[in-house]
C-alpha positions in Angstrom: 5.2 -43.1 12.0 3.8 -39.7 13.1 0.8 -37.4 12.9 1.2 -34.2 11.0 -0.8 -31.2 9.9 -0.8 -29.7 6.5 -2.4 -26.5 5.4 -3.8 -25.0 2.2 -4.8 -21.4 1.5 -8.1 -20.7 -0.3 -8.6 -18.0 -2.9 -10.3 -15.9 -0.3 -7.2 -15.9 1.9 -8.5 -18.3 4.6 -6.3 -21.3 5.7 -7.6 -24.8 5.9 -5.6 -27.4 7.9 -5.7 -31.1 7.5 -4.6 -33.9 9.9 -2.7 -36.8 8.4 -1.0 -40.1 9.6 2.3 -40.4 7.8 5.7 -42.1 8.0 9.1 -41.7 6.4 10.4 -44.3 4.0 13.8 -44.6 2.2 13.8 -44.0 -1.5 16.8 -45.9 -3.0 16.6 -44.0 -6.3 17.0 -40.6 -4.7 19.0 -41.9 -1.8 16.9 -39.9 0.6 14.0 -40.3 3.0 10.6 -39.3 1.7 7.3 -38.8 3.6 4.4 -41.0 2.7 0.9 -40.2 3.9 -0.8 -43.4 5.2 -4.2 -41.9 6.1 -6.0 -38.6 5.9 -8.2 -37.8 8.9 -9.7 -34.7 7.1 -10.0 -31.2 8.3 -8.4 -30.6 11.6 -11.4 -28.8 13.0 -13.7 -31.6 11.9 -11.7 -34.6 13.2 -13.7 -37.2 15.2 -11.7 -37.0 18.4 -13.6 -39.9 20.0 -13.0 -42.0 17.0 -9.2 -41.4 17.2 -9.3 -42.3 20.9 -11.0 -45.6 20.1 -8.4 -46.3 17.4 -5.6 -45.6 19.9 -7.3 -47.9 22.4 -7.6 -50.7 19.8 -3.9 -50.4 18.8 -2.9 -50.4 22.5 -4.7 -53.8 23.1 -2.6 -55.3 20.3 0.7 -54.5 22.1 2.4 -57.3 24.0 2.8 -55.2 27.1 0.2 -52.5 27.1 0.7 -49.7 29.6 -2.5 -49.0 31.7 -3.4 -45.3 31.0 -4.3 -44.7 34.7 -0.7 -45.4 35.8 0.7 -42.7 33.6 0.9 -39.2 35.0 -0.3 -36.6 32.5 2.7 -34.9 31.0 5.1 -37.5 32.4 8.4 -37.4 30.5 7.6 -34.1 28.8 10.1 -31.2 28.8 8.9 -27.7 28.3 11.5 -26.0 26.1 10.3 -22.5 25.4 7.4 -20.2 24.9 7.2 -17.5 22.2 4.7 -14.8 21.3 2.5 -16.0 18.5 -0.7 -13.9 18.2 0.7 -10.7 16.5 2.7 -12.5 13.8 -0.2 -14.9 13.2 -2.7 -12.1 12.6 -0.3 -10.1 10.4 0.4 -13.2 8.4 -3.3 -13.9 7.9 -3.8 -10.3 6.6 -0.6 -10.6 4.5 -2.3 -13.6 2.8 -5.7 -12.0 2.5 -4.2 -9.0 0.8 -2.3 -11.2 -1.6 1.0 -9.6 -0.7 2.8 -13.0 -0.3 1.2 -14.4 -3.5 2.3 -11.3 -5.5 5.8 -11.6 -4.2 6.0 -15.3 -5.1 4.7 -14.5 -8.6 7.3 -11.8 -9.1 10.0 -14.2 -7.8 9.0 -17.0 -10.1 11.6 -18.0 -12.6 14.4 -16.1 -10.8 17.4 -17.5 -8.9 16.0 -16.7 -5.5 13.9 -19.2 -3.6 10.4 -17.7 -3.8 9.0 -19.2 -0.6 12.0 -18.3 1.5 12.4 -14.7 0.2 8.7 -14.0 0.7 8.8 -15.4 4.3 11.9 -13.3 5.1 10.3 -10.1 3.9 7.1 -10.9 5.8 9.2 -11.5 8.9 10.9 -8.1 8.5 7.5 -6.4 8.1 6.2 -8.2 11.2 9.4 -7.0 13.0 8.6 -3.4 12.2 5.0 -3.8 13.6 5.8 -5.9 16.7 9.4 -5.2 17.8 11.2 -2.7 15.6 15.0 -3.3 15.4 17.9 -3.4 13.0 18.1 -6.2 10.4 20.9 -7.9 12.4 18.8 -7.9 15.5 15.7 -8.8 13.5 17.3 -12.1 12.3 17.9 -13.0 16.0 14.4 -12.0 16.9 13.0 -14.2 14.2 15.0 -17.2 15.3 14.6 -16.8 19.1 11.9 -14.5 20.2 8.8 -15.0 18.0 7.0 -17.7 16.1 6.9 -16.7 12.4 4.7 -19.2 10.4 6.9 -20.9 7.8 10.2 -19.4 8.9 12.1 -21.0 11.8 15.4 -19.2 11.4 17.1 -16.7 9.0 20.3 -14.7 8.8 21.1 -11.0 8.4 22.5 -11.8 4.9 19.2 -13.3 3.9 17.4 -10.2 5.1 19.7 -7.9 3.0 19.3 -10.1 -0.1 15.5 -10.0 0.2 15.6 -6.2 0.7 17.7 -5.8 -2.4 15.1 -7.7 -4.4 12.2 -5.8 -2.9 13.5 -2.4 -4.2 13.6 -3.8 -7.8 9.9 -4.7 -7.8 8.6 -1.7 -5.9 6.4 -0.3 -8.6 4.8 -3.7 -9.6 4.3 -4.7 -6.0 2.7 -1.4 -5.0 0.2 -1.6 -7.9 -0.7 -5.2 -7.1 -1.1 -4.5 -3.4 -3.3 -1.5 -4.1 -5.6 -3.7 -6.3 -5.9 -6.3 -3.5 -6.5 -3.8 -0.8 -9.2 -2.0 -2.9 -11.0 -5.3 -3.6 -10.8 -6.5 0.0 -11.8 -3.2 1.7 -14.1 -2.0 -1.1 -12.1 1.2 -1.2 -13.7 4.2 -2.9 -10.7 6.2 -3.7 -12.2 9.6 -4.5 -9.8 11.6 -2.4 -6.1 11.0 -2.2 -4.0 12.8 0.4 -0.4 13.5 -0.2 2.3 14.8 2.1 6.0 14.5 2.7 8.3 14.2 5.7 12.0 13.8 6.2 14.1 11.4 8.3 17.7 12.2 9.3 20.8 10.2 9.9 23.2 10.4 12.8 26.3 11.1 10.6 28.4 14.1 9.9 28.9 13.3 6.2 26.3 13.5 3.4 26.5 11.1 0.4 28.6 12.1 -2.5 26.5 13.6 -5.4 25.6 11.6 -8.5 23.5 12.3 -11.5 19.8 11.6 -11.0 16.7 11.5 -13.2 13.5 13.6 -12.6 12.3 10.9 -10.1 15.4 11.2 -8.0 16.9 7.9 -9.1 20.6 7.5 -9.9 21.4 7.5 -13.6 24.1 5.3 -15.0 26.7 7.7 -16.3 29.5 5.2 -16.9 28.4 4.5 -20.5 28.9 0.8 -20.0 25.7 -0.1 -18.2 27.5 -1.0 -15.0 26.0 1.9 -13.0 29.4 3.0 -11.7 29.9 6.7 -11.4 32.7 8.1 -13.5 35.1 10.8 -12.4 38.0 10.6 -10.0 36.0 11.9 -7.0 33.0 9.7 -7.6 30.8 12.7 -8.2 29.8 11.7 -11.7 30.9 12.8 -15.1 31.3 16.5 -15.9 28.7 16.1 -18.7 25.3 15.0 -17.5 24.3 11.6 -18.9 21.0 11.2 -20.9 17.9 11.4 -18.7 19.6 13.2 -15.8 18.4 16.5 -14.4 20.6 17.2 -11.5 23.4 16.0 -9.1 22.6 15.1 -5.6 23.5 12.5 -2.9 20.7 10.5 -1.4 21.5 11.4 2.2 21.8 15.1 1.7 21.4 18.3 3.8 18.0 20.0 3.3 15.1 21.6 5.1 14.4 19.1 7.9 10.8 18.6 9.1 12.4 17.2 12.3 14.2 20.4 12.9 17.6 18.8 12.3 19.0 20.8 9.5 22.5 20.0 10.8 22.2 16.3 9.7 21.8 14.6 6.3 18.4 13.4 5.5 16.1 11.8 2.9 12.6 13.0 1.9 9.7 10.5 2.0 6.3 11.0 0.4 3.1 9.0 1.0 -0.4 8.9 -0.6 -3.2 8.0 1.8 -7.0 7.4 1.3 -9.6 9.2 3.3 -9.8 6.2 5.7 -6.0 6.4 6.4 -4.9 3.5 4.2 -1.4 4.2 2.8 -1.5 3.2 -0.9 2.1 4.0 -1.9 5.3 5.5 -0.6 8.2 7.3 -2.3 11.8 8.3 -1.4 13.9 11.2 -2.7 17.3 12.8 -2.0 17.3 14.9 1.2 17.6 18.2 -0.6 14.5 17.7 -2.8 12.0 20.5 -2.7 8.4 19.6 -2.0 6.8 21.8 -4.8 7.3 19.5 -7.8 6.9 16.1 -6.1 3.1 15.9 -6.4 3.4 16.0 -10.2 5.6 12.9 -10.1 3.3 11.1 -7.7 0.3 11.8 -10.0 2.3 10.6 -13.0 3.4 7.4 -11.2 -0.2 6.5 -10.4 -1.6 7.5 -13.8 -1.8 3.8 -15.0 -3.4 2.5 -11.8 -7.0 1.3 -11.9 -8.3 4.6 -10.3 -11.5 6.5 -10.9 -11.4 10.3 -11.0 -9.2 11.5 -8.1 -9.3 14.7 -6.1 -5.8 15.3 -4.8 -5.5 16.9 -1.3 -2.2 18.5 -0.2 -1.0 21.2 2.0 0.4 24.7 1.3 3.8 23.5 0.0 2.2 22.0 -3.2 0.0 24.9 -4.2 2.1 26.4 -7.0 0.4 27.4 -10.2 2.4 24.8 -12.2 1.2 22.0 -9.8 -2.5 23.2 -10.1 -2.3 23.1 -13.9 -0.8 19.6 -13.8 -3.3 18.2 -11.3 -6.3 19.3 -13.3 -5.1 17.6 -16.5 -7.6 15.1 -17.9 -10.3 16.5 -15.6 -8.4 15.9 -12.3 -9.3 17.8 -9.2 -7.5 19.3 -6.2 -8.0 20.8 -2.8 -4.9 22.7 -1.7 -4.0 24.8 1.3 -3.0 28.4 0.6 -0.5 30.4 2.7 -2.4 33.0 4.7 0.7 35.2 4.9 2.0 34.8 1.4 1.0 38.3 0.4 -0.4 37.0 -3.0 -3.1 39.1 -4.6 -5.5 36.2 -4.6 -5.0 35.3 -0.9 -5.3 38.9 0.1 -8.5 39.4 -1.9 -10.1 36.2 -0.6 -9.4 37.1 3.0 -10.6 40.7 2.5 -13.9 39.6 0.9 -16.9 40.2 3.2 -19.4 37.5 3.9 -21.0 35.4 6.7 -19.6 32.2 8.0 -21.8 29.1 8.1 -21.4 26.5 10.9 -20.5 23.0 9.8 -19.4 19.7 11.4 -16.5 19.4 13.9 -17.1 22.9 15.3 -15.9 24.6 12.1 -17.2 27.7 10.3 -16.8 28.1 6.6 -17.2 30.9 4.0 -16.8 30.5 0.3 -15.2 33.2 -1.9 -15.2 33.2 -5.8 -12.6 35.4 -7.4 -12.9 34.2 -11.0 -14.0 31.3 -13.2 -12.8 27.7 -12.5 -11.4 28.1 -9.0 -13.1 28.6 -5.6 -11.6 29.7 -2.3 -12.9 28.5 1.1 -12.0 30.2 4.3 -12.4 27.9 7.3 -12.5 29.1 10.9 -11.9 27.0 14.0 -13.0 28.8 17.2 -11.0 26.5 19.4 -7.9 27.0 17.3 -8.5 30.8 17.3 -8.4 30.8 21.1 -5.2 28.8 21.0 -3.6 31.1 18.5 -4.5 34.1 20.6 -3.1 32.6 23.8 0.2 31.7 22.0 0.4 35.2 20.6 -0.1 36.8 24.0 2.7 34.7 25.4 5.0 35.7 22.5 4.2 39.4 23.0 5.0 39.1 26.7 8.4 37.6 25.8 9.0 40.3 23.2 8.2 43.1 25.6 10.5 41.5 28.2 13.3 41.2 25.7 13.2 44.8 24.5 12.5 46.3 27.9 15.1 48.9 28.7 16.6 48.8 25.2 16.1 52.5 24.8 19.1 53.1 27.2 21.4 50.9 25.0 23.8 52.3 22.5 22.8 52.1 18.8 25.3 49.3 18.3 23.9 47.2 21.2 20.3 47.8 20.0 21.3 46.6 16.5 22.8 43.4 18.0 19.6 42.8 20.0 17.6 43.3 16.8 19.8 40.8 15.0 19.2 38.2 17.8 15.4 38.8 17.5 15.6 38.3 13.7 16.6 34.7 14.3 13.3 34.1 16.1 10.5 34.5 13.5 7.7 34.2 16.1 9.0 37.2 18.0 10.4 39.2 15.0 7.0 39.2 13.3 5.7 41.6 16.0 8.8 43.8 16.2 8.9 47.4 14.8 11.9 49.7 14.6 11.2 53.4 14.8 12.9 56.0 12.6 15.2 56.7 15.5 16.2 53.0 15.8 14.2 52.2 18.9 12.6 48.8 19.3 8.8 48.6 19.8 5.9 46.2 19.5 4.2 46.5 16.1 0.5 47.1 17.0 -0.6 46.9 13.3 1.1 43.5 13.0 -0.6 42.3 16.1 -4.0 43.5 14.8 -3.4 41.8 11.4 -2.4 38.5 13.0 -5.5 38.6 15.2 -7.6 38.6 12.1 -6.0 35.3 11.0 -6.6 33.4 14.3 -8.0 30.0 13.8 -8.3 30.4 10.0 -7.0 28.5 7.0 -7.5 29.2 3.3 -8.2 26.5 0.8 -8.2 26.6 -3.0 -10.1 24.0 -5.2 -11.2 23.5 -8.8 -14.0 21.2 -7.7 -17.4 22.7 -8.5 -19.6 19.8 -7.2 -18.2 19.8 -3.7 -19.8 22.1 -1.1 -17.6 24.4 1.0 -18.2 22.0 3.9 -17.0 19.0 1.9 -13.9 20.9 0.8 -13.1 21.9 4.4 -13.7 18.4 5.9 -11.8 16.8 3.1 -8.8 19.0 3.7 -9.0 18.3 7.5 -8.6 14.6 6.7 -5.1 15.4 5.6 -4.3 14.8 9.2 -4.5 11.1 8.3 -1.2 11.5 6.5 0.3 13.2 9.5 -0.9 10.4 11.7 0.7 8.0 9.3 4.1 9.8 9.7 3.7 9.8 13.4 3.0 6.1 13.6 5.9 5.4 11.2 8.3 7.3 13.4 7.0 6.4 16.9 5.4 2.9 16.5 7.3 1.4 13.5 10.6 3.2 14.3 11.3 4.5 10.9 14.3 6.1 12.5 17.1 5.3 13.3 17.8 3.8 9.9 20.7 1.3 10.3 21.7 1.5 6.6 24.0 3.7 4.5 23.4 2.3 1.0 20.7 4.0 -1.0 18.9 0.9 -2.1 18.8 -0.5 1.5 17.4 2.8 2.8 14.7 2.7 0.1 13.9 -0.9 1.0 13.7 0.0 4.7 11.1 2.7 3.8 9.1 0.1 1.8 9.1 -2.3 4.8 7.8 0.4 7.0 5.0 1.2 4.5 3.9 -2.4 4.3 3.9 -2.6 8.1 1.8 0.6 8.3 -0.6 -0.8 5.7 -1.2 -3.9 7.8 -1.7 -2.1 11.1 -3.9 0.6 9.6 -6.2 -2.1 8.3 -6.3 -3.7 11.7 -7.2 -0.3 13.3 -9.9 0.7 10.8 -11.5 -2.8 11.0 -11.4 -3.3 14.8 -11.8 0.3 15.9 -8.8 0.0 18.3 -5.3 1.3 18.1 -2.6 -1.0 17.0 -0.9 -0.6 20.4 -3.9 -2.0 22.1 -4.4 -4.8 19.6 -0.7 -5.8 19.7 -0.7 -5.9 23.5 -3.6 -8.3 23.5 -2.4 -10.5 20.7 1.2 -10.8 22.1 -0.3 -12.6 25.1 -1.2 -15.5 22.8 1.9 -17.8 23.0 3.0 -21.1 21.5 4.9 -23.5 23.8 7.4 -26.1 22.6 7.4 -29.5 24.4 9.6 -32.5 23.9 9.5 -36.0 25.3 10.6 -39.6 24.6 7.9 -40.0 21.9 8.6 -36.8 20.0 7.8 -33.1 20.2 5.0 -30.7 19.6 4.1 -27.0 19.7 0.9 -26.0 21.4 -0.7 -22.6 21.5 -2.4 -21.1 24.6 -6.1 -20.9 24.7 -7.7 -17.9 23.0 -9.2 -15.2 25.2 -12.6 -13.7 24.1 -10.8 -10.5 23.1 -8.3 -12.3 20.9 -11.0 -14.4 19.3 -12.9 -11.2 18.6 -9.9 -9.6 16.8 -9.3 -12.6 14.6 -13.1 -12.8 13.7 -13.3 -9.1 12.9 -10.4 -9.3 10.5 -11.5 -12.6 8.9 -8.3 -14.4 9.9 -8.6 -18.0 11.3 -6.9 -18.2 14.7 -4.1 -20.7 15.2 -4.9 -24.3 16.1 -4.0 -25.6 19.5 -1.5 -28.0 18.0 0.8 -26.3 15.5 3.4 -29.0 15.1 3.5 -32.7 16.0 6.4 -35.0 15.3 7.6 -38.4 16.6 11.2 -39.0 17.8 11.9 -40.6 14.5 
């Protein structure tokens, strides 16, 4: 006979726990032991403690040799086995339930060969690992079994982690749409602006993946003709004739323009769409040599069937092509795009040359609107602080350039040409270099004057007629939320190093990082604190495991006021003092 707790999740995501008196009895038909509930005490938080103590006292009097309670030392016979961090995983699990992520996974798993509950718990544990103690999947399985208390998952294996990840990639689109709907309802998201940007992550290997045929979304195309997905051709590079639906050949880990300044290593490209409050709504992965320019068209198409109102897409200068602008404004869509100041295009040159007065707006910015034609507007934003910073950087670069070319007039023409070649590899210095008709190296005063006119400025293009110049500027400035997401992915969630070589596992790893970023961003926007601060406070909440002659139990440490405030703010019920109670039987 033993006392147990059972739990039930309500539709609103809250968890209700009940206290029950039960015992195990043998079932001859099934030849197994089955638990039978003898008595329900009701909700754990509403249990009449005094009444239970009176019941225990009454039962004690019925014993032949009752043991006087005053002769028993508190804790006598108990052995403290271990203590594990509980608070961080408990909070993340509560948010996981409130967002309906676990329920969505179990629904998608229903009817399949995988155990729905176990697979969902393993995936949650991997997401919690990214947020609490990022590691490889092999190390994560050890972390789950020995270093943390994951509700509903005592132990797992690296094989179970890999199988769960393989399943996750197959339901990426359905899961992302379901999660967005839950997040929008829970947080009352008004998605009027969506920010999109890309980054890259490299791999510490000297060899890129062999190329295979891929569709317009960067996914491998089956070119075997038999539906097996195997690549034909002796070298594994695919068939000489492109299969139906393919557009190009590329390996997933491929050499490309690295945003981490590691062009010498293979990489993959990752894109993310983020709301104005920093909530990441979806993530994408592409081969490492994919150019940014066309990606935003795929992103808009992928989210076309989502339950979204009219969206204004915000992106930086790499997505401002004419084709992208035409695509984004289909069906009345809007855009705010950065323009390259030094592109030399007729429109950018005309917009920057247009006279007009700046108007002061929020965040210390100054804005000026320019209209060059019908349908589109240009906004020039000026940041005085950034202007001072640009001027200081330019002065430093000019000093370096003057130092480098000092005395070059005495060099031979060949040596001066070699020095010029060295400077051409340094764009920051080469921008201000002028070569005279006689081959002498000088500082280009005209280039310095032209650059000074661009200090602290950025040029924006939009088709939105109802947004003021201030709204356009501040909306674009929020693109920093995506950059903050990339920074947190790489520095807090440890997107890199990626301990995988298979494409589907890499894609799954990115999805796990996205789900972890989603959870921690909700924590941050709700509490007003950084995840690092919240995590540090919650990881002080532990659960201890005790055993004794009568059985074992797990008890959590008392909540601090700060911990209780975090749980309350996020609408997650804190863990009970007794998490597990079992008799020796």
